[in-house]
N, C-alpha and C positions, 0 to 999 in steps of 0.2 A: 889730842894725844901729844902733839909736839909744840903747840902754841903758834905754829906758823900757818899762813894762808895755805889751803889745800894745794894750790898750784906750786907754791914753793916747796911743799913737802912731797910733791909728785904723787899726790893721792886725790885726784879730782873725781875718780870713779873707781868701781871695783874690778873692771876688766883691764886687760892689758898684760904687760909682762914680756912681750917679745915684739921686735920690729915688724912692721907690716911688709908683706911681699909685693913685688911688682906685678902688675896686671896689664897685659897688652891692650886691653879694652879701656883702660883708664889713662888719661893724659897726665895725671899727677899721682904720686904716692901719698897716701894719707899720713898725717903726722903720727909720731910714735908717742903715745901717752903711756908712760911707764906703768901706771896703775898701782904704785906702791911706794912707801917711803924707803929711802936708802937705809941700809942697816946701821949706818953711822949717825942717823938723825938723833938729835938730843930730845928724848921723850920725857914725859913726866915720870915714867917708871925708872928710867936711867938716872934722872936727877935725884929721886927719892932714895934709890939704892945707894947712890954715892954719899947720901947723908944718913945711912944707917938703917933704912927701912928694908924689910923683906917685901918683895913685890910679886904679886900673883895675877894671873889672868884666867878667866873661865868663860867659855862661850864662843861666839863667832869672831872671826878675824878677817878683815878685808884691807890690810895695810901693807901688803907686800911681804917683806921678810918676816919670819916667824916671831912670835912674842919673845922667845928666849934671845933672839938676835937684837931685840930692841929694848932691852933693859929689864925683862921679867925673869925672876928666879924660878917661877913655877907657871905651868900652863896646862890646861886640859886639851889644848889644840894639837898636841903631838900625836894623839891617837886619832887617826882620820875617821874611824867609825863612830867616835863620840864627840865630834866637834860642836854639834848643835843641840845635843840632848834630845828632848822630845820635839819633833818637828811635824808640821802639818802634812808633809809629803809621805808620811809613814802610813797613811790610810787609817784604818780603824785602830786607834792607839791602844785599845784594850784587848783586841782579838788577834791582831796579826803579828805582834812582836813582844808584848809584855807578858811575862809568865811569873810564877811564884818561885822560880829557881834562884838560889842565892847568887849564882854567877851571872845572872841576866842583868846587864847595866840598866835596863828599864823595868826591873821587876815590880810587881804589884805590891802595894803595902796592905796592911790588914783590912783596909776599907775598899780595896780594889783600884786605887789610883796608882798609876805608874810613876816611879821615881825616875830620875835621869842623872847620868854620870856628870854632866856639867855642874848641876847644883851640888851634887855630892862632892865633886872636886873642890868647889868653892868653900864648902863647909869644912872639908879636910884641911885646906890651906889656912883658914881662920883658926881652927882648933890647934893646928901645929904651931902657929905663930902668935897666939893670943897674948903671950907674955912679953911681947916686944912690939915696937912700932911696925905696922904693916900697911900696905896699899894693895887693894884688890880691885881690879878692873873686871867687873861682872857684866858681860855684854849680853844682857837680857833685854829684849824689846817687848814691852807690854803696850805692841802697838796695839774729858769727854768733849773731843772735838772731832766730828766726822769728816771724812774725805768726801769730795763731790761724788754723789751716787752711791755712797757707802751705806752699809747695814751692819750694825753691831748692837750690843746691849749688855745689861747686867742682869743675871739671873740669881734668884734666891730660893730657899726651900728646895735645893737641888738634891735629888736622890736617884739612885740607880734602879730604874723600873724595868723589870724583866717581862718578856712576852711569854706566850705559851710554850715556846721551845727553849726557854731559859736564857735567851739572848738579851742582854741588858743595854740600856741607853740612859745617859744622864740627862734628866729633864727637870725643869723648874719654872717658876713664875718669872716672867721677864719684864724688866723696864726697857721698853723699846727705844733704841737710838738709831735713827735712820734719816736719810735725805728724803724728806716728805715729797719733794717736788720732782726728783730725778730717778730715784730707785723704783723699779717696777712694783715692789711690794709696798713701798711707802705711798705710791700713787693710789693704792686701794683705799687709803684713808681710814678713819675710825680706829679700830683696835690694831691697826698696822702702822699707825703714825707714831712719831716721837712722843715719849711720855706715856704711852698707853700701857695697859696691862696686856701684853701681846696676845692677840687672837681671842681676848676675853672681854676687856673693857676699853671703850673708846677713850682717846685723849680729848681734852677740851679744844674746841675749834678756835677759841680765843687765846690759846696758850701763847706764852712769850718764848719763841724759838729764835735764837740768833743765827745769822747767816753762816753757811759753810765756811770753815776756816777760823771761826771765832769760838771761844770757849763758852760752853753752856754749863750751868751749875745744876746738877741733878741731886735729888734727895728722895730716898725711899724710907717710909715710916711703916713699920709692921708691928702691931701690938694686939694681942687677944683676938687674932684672926682678922683684924681690920687692916686693910692695905691702903696706903696713900702715896701717890707719886707726885712729886713737886718738880717743876722745871723753872729755873731762874726765879725762885721765890714764890711762884704761884702754883696752887694746887691744880693739877691737870687730869688726874684720874684717881678714883677711889672706889672701894667696894668692901663689903663685909663678907668674908668667905663662909659665914654661917647663914647668909641670907638667901632668899628665893631668887634674887637677882643674880647672885653668883651661880647657883645651881642651873639657872636657865642659860647663862652665858657659857658655862662649862659644857652643857649638853650640846650646844651648837658648835663648840670649838674643835680644833684638830686633836685635842687632848682627851676627848670624851671617852675613848676606849682605853686610855692609859690608867690601869688600876693602880691606885696609890699616888696619883699625881697631886702635888701641893699638899703634903701632909701637915703643914704647919711648922716644920723644922727641916733642917738640911744644910747643905753647903752653899757657899757663894761661888759664882762663876762669872768671869768676864768672857762674853761670847766672842766667837771668831768666825767670820764668814769670808775670809780672804780679802777684806777691805780694810785699808788703813784707818785706824781710830786711835785717839790719844786720851789717856786718863791721867789725872794728877790729883794729889791731895785727897786720896781715899781715906775716909774715916768711918769706923764702925763703933756704934755706941749701944750698949745694952739698956733697954728701957725698963724701968721699974713699974 
């Protein structure tokens, strides 16, 4: 944000903001890490604003003084209730807070997905300033490189499947991304390993999986009901969803009682199990 080393910008971590107190049981007082940039720090937002840009911020902020104090004309951060948009700490994001009421900042759209005020704020800023130069800092973290012991994945054919009581959950076929060696689920092997069709089709034992911390290249090919999972250029799992092999795998899976699972169409989803995971260069191509 400033171009300075974090220590010079006084932003080495997110905590801080007040001097430590003395403790009779401690021989020394811990150093005071301010935990935020001074308001007069020269930021990219301030520099661009000085050169005619409109500057906006949407999302999280862990840099001390507020965005307006550090060069932004607009921010979603001023409303404390809407600083993060849809966050995992909200529990069931479809049942506990999102409604279809116009005034609800997380209202459901026509397909049942909650919107969030952070994204809407960003869109509003761009729409308002589209005729002039602008800079938007959109602090969205779409935290494929897994963290040690991590578990994540990419799901497709995702649909809202309802139980007998009408309660829905978003389920889909998953390309598993997991630490095969250290995550408890990954240690189960087979259809719980990286590259597998999760809980349905095993991944190849001889697959090319790079060490934790390095980038893996994943590719999913789905056409005419046939699924292929590639990992670092090598096919590691495949199945025809019209075949007896698929029917047998589905009958033994955790999804066997989910009516309407894997209908051959649906949404895409980056899964989230509270483990850090990084994605980049996502590309979607329609196959003819």
